[in-house]
C-alpha positions as CSV (number, residue, x, y, z in Angstrom):
1,M,-8.8,102.1,2.8
2,R,-9.1,98.4,2.6
3,R,-8.4,96.2,-0.4
4,E,-12.0,95.3,-0.8
5,E,-12.9,99.0,-1.2
6,V,-10.5,99.7,-4.0
7,R,-12.1,97.5,-6.8
8,P,-15.5,99.2,-6.7
9,L,-13.9,102.6,-6.8
10,L,-11.7,101.6,-9.8
11,L,-14.8,100.2,-11.6
12,Q,-16.7,103.4,-10.9
13,A,-13.8,105.5,-12.3
14,V,-13.5,103.3,-15.4
15,D,-17.2,103.6,-16.2
16,D,-16.7,107.3,-16.9
17,L,-14.0,106.7,-19.5
18,E,-14.6,106.1,-23.2
19,D,-13.5,102.8,-24.8
20,P,-10.4,103.4,-26.9
21,D,-10.8,102.9,-30.6
22,L,-8.0,100.5,-31.4
23,A,-8.7,100.5,-35.1
24,D,-8.0,104.2,-35.4
25,T,-4.9,103.9,-33.3
26,A,-3.6,101.1,-35.4
27,W,-4.4,103.0,-38.6
28,A,-2.5,106.1,-37.3
29,A,0.5,104.0,-36.4
30,G,0.5,102.4,-39.8
31,L,0.4,105.8,-41.5
32,A,3.3,107.0,-39.3
33,V,5.4,104.0,-40.4
34,R,4.5,104.5,-44.0
35,R,5.5,108.2,-43.9
36,R,8.8,107.3,-42.1
37,R,9.6,104.8,-44.9
38,R,8.7,107.2,-47.6
39,R,10.9,109.8,-46.0
40,A,13.8,107.4,-45.7
41,V,13.5,106.3,-49.3
42,L,13.3,109.9,-50.5
43,I,16.4,110.9,-48.6
44,G,18.3,107.9,-50.0
45,V,17.3,108.7,-53.6
46,L,18.3,112.3,-53.1
47,A,21.6,111.3,-51.6
48,V,22.4,109.0,-54.6
49,I,21.5,111.8,-57.0
50,V,23.8,114.2,-55.2
51,V,26.6,111.7,-55.2
52,L,26.2,111.0,-58.9
53,V,26.1,114.7,-59.7
54,V,29.3,115.3,-57.6
55,A,31.0,112.3,-59.2
56,S,30.1,113.6,-62.7
57,I,31.5,117.0,-61.9
58,V,34.7,115.6,-60.6
59,V,35.1,113.3,-63.6
60,G,34.4,116.3,-65.9
61,A,36.8,118.5,-64.1
62,T,39.7,116.0,-64.3
63,N,39.4,115.4,-68.1
């Protein structure tokens, strides 16, 4: 197959494909980032609460 024959075949193959909806892709990526941030904040808050509870138990036990 010669180089001149490749481009028409590629164009023909691409004609059958749908155009990607970049807005939906960007929206989904943004939602994934937002969920990841929320999850990280939630884990951080829970870790602080657990540390505070353990510290209060230790302080209460030593007095």
